[in-house]
C-alpha positions as CSV (number, residue, x, y, z in Angstrom):
1,M,10.8,55.8,-24.0
2,Y,11.9,59.3,-24.9
3,G,15.5,58.3,-24.7
4,W,14.9,55.4,-27.0
5,I,13.2,57.7,-29.5
6,W,16.0,60.2,-29.2
7,R,18.7,57.6,-29.8
8,H,17.0,56.3,-32.9
9,L,16.5,59.6,-34.6
10,P,19.1,60.3,-37.4
11,G,21.5,63.2,-37.5
12,G,23.0,65.5,-34.9
13,P,21.3,67.4,-32.1
14,A,19.9,70.1,-34.2
15,S,18.3,67.8,-36.8
16,R,17.1,65.4,-34.0
17,T,15.4,68.4,-32.3
18,A,13.7,69.4,-35.6
19,I,12.5,65.9,-36.2
20,A,11.3,65.5,-32.7
21,V,9.3,68.8,-33.0
22,V,7.8,67.6,-36.3
23,L,6.8,64.3,-34.7
24,V,5.2,66.0,-31.7
25,L,3.2,68.3,-34.0
26,T,2.2,65.4,-36.2
27,V,0.9,63.4,-33.2
28,C,-1.0,66.5,-31.9
29,A,-2.6,67.1,-35.3
30,L,-3.6,63.5,-35.6
31,L,-5.2,63.6,-32.2
32,L,-7.1,66.9,-32.8
33,L,-8.2,66.1,-36.4
34,V,-8.9,62.4,-36.3
35,V,-9.0,60.8,-32.9
36,F,-10.9,63.3,-30.8
37,P,-13.6,63.9,-33.4
38,W,-14.1,60.2,-33.7
39,V,-14.3,59.7,-29.9
40,E,-16.5,62.7,-29.1
41,P,-19.8,61.3,-30.2
42,R,-19.2,58.2,-28.2
43,L,-18.7,60.0,-24.9
44,P,-21.7,60.2,-22.5
45,W,-21.3,63.9,-21.6
46,G,-23.4,65.1,-24.6
47,D,-26.5,63.4,-23.1
48,V,-27.2,66.1,-20.5
49,T,-30.9,66.6,-19.7
50,V,-32.5,68.9,-17.2
51,G,-35.5,67.6,-15.3
52,G,-38.6,69.6,-15.9
């Protein structure tokens, strides 16, 4: 998969590396700012109760 992405990026090795870093940072930002906040309320770990 990574080889396929690398072969399809335009430019030489330096520009491919820069584009790959931007892609990784974009995916991380999308996960942290959109996906994880959307999923968090749907996870059961927030329903912790202590018997008393």
